[in-house]
N, C-alpha and C positions, 0 to 999 in steps of 0.2 A: 386480491389485486387483479384488475382487468388485464389479461394477457392478450397481446395482438399477434396474430399469426398471418404469414404470407402464404401464397399458394405453394411455395417451396417448403413450407412447414406443415403440410397436411398430416403427416404421421403424428406430429406433436399435438395437433388439434384433435385428431381421432383418439389419441391417448387420453386427452382431457375428457372427452365424451365417455370413453370406457371407464374412467375413474369416477364417473358420476357427475361430471361437470355440465354446465349449461353454456352453450356457445351460440353467438349470433353469426349468421352467415348470409351471403348474398343469394337471392333467388332471381327469378325472371324480372320482377318489378320492385321488390322491397327486400329489406333484410328480414330474415326469419330468426326465431329463437328455436334452437334444437337441443335434443338430448336423446339418450337411448330410450325408445318407447317402452322398454321392459324394466325401467328403473323408476319406481314410483316416487322415490325421494327427489330425484332430479326433476321429474314431471311436476311435482308439487311446487318446486322452486320456480318453474316457468310461470305457473299461475299466480304465485306470490309476486313475481316481478311484474307481471302484466296487470295485477290487481283485478283479475277476472275470475268468475266462478268456474271451477273445473268441470261442471256439468255440461259445458258447451262443447267439449271435445276438440280434437285437433286433427289435422291431416298428417299423413306420412309421405315423405318424399324419398325417392330412390333413384339409383343410377341405371337400373335395368329391371325388367319384369321379374327376374328371379328373386329380387329383394322384396317384392310385394306379394308374390303369389301365395305365400303361406297365410296371408291375412284375408284371403277371399274364400267365401263359401261357394265353391264351384258347382255344388249340387243345385244352387239357386240361380245360376247364371247360364242362360242359353249360349250355345257355341257361337251363334251369329253376333250376339252382343259382345262376347269376349273378343272376337275377331275385329269388330269395329273399334273397340277401345284400344286394343293392341296396335292397330294401324295408326292411331293418333299419338302413340308414344314412340320414342321420347318426344316430348313437346310440352307446351304450356297448357295442358289439359288435366284437370283434376276430376276424377270420377268417384262417385260413392257406390260402393258394392255392398251386397249382403256380407256380413263379416263372419269369419271363421272363429273357432274357439281360441285361436292363437292371438287374437286382438285383446290386449288388456282392457278391462272395463274402463279404467281411468282415461285411456286414449280416446275411446268412443264417446265418453260422457253419457248423456241421456239418449244418444242416437242408436238406432238399430243397425245402421250401416257403418262403414269405415271409408273415409275419403283418402284416396291414393293418387299420387302423381309420379310418373317416371319422367324426370326432368331432362331437357336437352341443354339446360344451362350448365356449362362445363364446370365452373367452380363448385356449384352445389353437387353435381354428379360426382366430381372428383372427391369431395368430402365423403359422400356416401360410400364410394369405393374404398377409400382409406379406412373408414369406420367398419366396413364389411357388411353393412345391412342398411335398411331403411332408417330414417331419422324422423323424429317429431319435427313438424314445420308449422309454426304459427307466427304471425307478424310480430316484429320486434317493436313493440310500443306498449306503454301503459294503456289500459282500457280507456277508450274514448279519445285518445290522441292519434294523430296521423302516424302511419307506419314509417319507421326509419328508412331513409333512402341513402344514407351514408354511414360509414363506420363511426364517424364523429357524432352523428345524431344518436346512434346506439349508445355510445359512451356518455353522451349528455343525458339520455333517458335513464340509464341504469348504473353508470359508474362502476365502482368496485363490487356492487352486488351481483354483477354478471361475471362469470369466470373467464370468458374469452370472446374475441371477435375475429373472424376470418376477413382480412382486408383484401377484398377482390371486387371487381366491378359487378354491377347488377346486369341483368339481361336487358333486352330492348323493350320489354313490356312497359306500358304506362300505368297499368293498374294490375292488382293481383289477379291470378288466373280465375277464370270462370269455373264454378263447381257445378257439375251435372250429375244427375242420377243415372247410373250406368244402365239400369233396366228400362227406364222410360225415356231418357234423354232430357227430362225436364231440368231447367236451370234452377239450381238451389241458391247460388250466389252469382250475381252478374258482375 
C-alpha cells in the first residue's frame, strides 16, 4: 500500500528506506524515486517501476558533501576541480566524478563515473539527513513518460507498487538539473 508522508514524518519515511522500501520525494524540479544505494533489491525495484534497463545508472542526492565524498575517487580529481564543484553546492548542480570502490556497480550502470548532487532543496536534503546518507535519485516516471511533478501524479503512475511518497513541494526549477562532467565541465544532460 502506498504510504503518504509529510515533512513532519521524515523519520518514518527514512525508516521505510532503511527497511528496503522505495520512496518518491520532491526534488528541485520533479519527483524522484529513491532508495538506499547499497540495497540491490530496492534498486532493482526502482528499475522495475520505471520499466528501464538498469545499465543506465542513476545519480545520488545528498544533504551535504560528507554524504557523497566516499563515492569520489579523489586521486583522479584535481584540487581546483573539487573546489569549483564544492562552490556550486548545495545547489541544483549534478556533477559526474570518477567513482571510488564504494559505488555499487548497479548504481553506476555501464558508466565509469558517478553522478552526484548536494541539493539545496530543503525537503530532499531533510530526507537525506533523516536517512543519514545519500539516496538514489531518478525521475519518478515510467520510462518514456514525463517525470511526475505532483504526489498525485506519482500515485497515478505507480499506485501500490510504490512503498511511499513524501508529500512536499518541488523546488523552483522548471526542468531537471543539468548534469556535467566534473573534470571537463562538459554537459552530459542539459
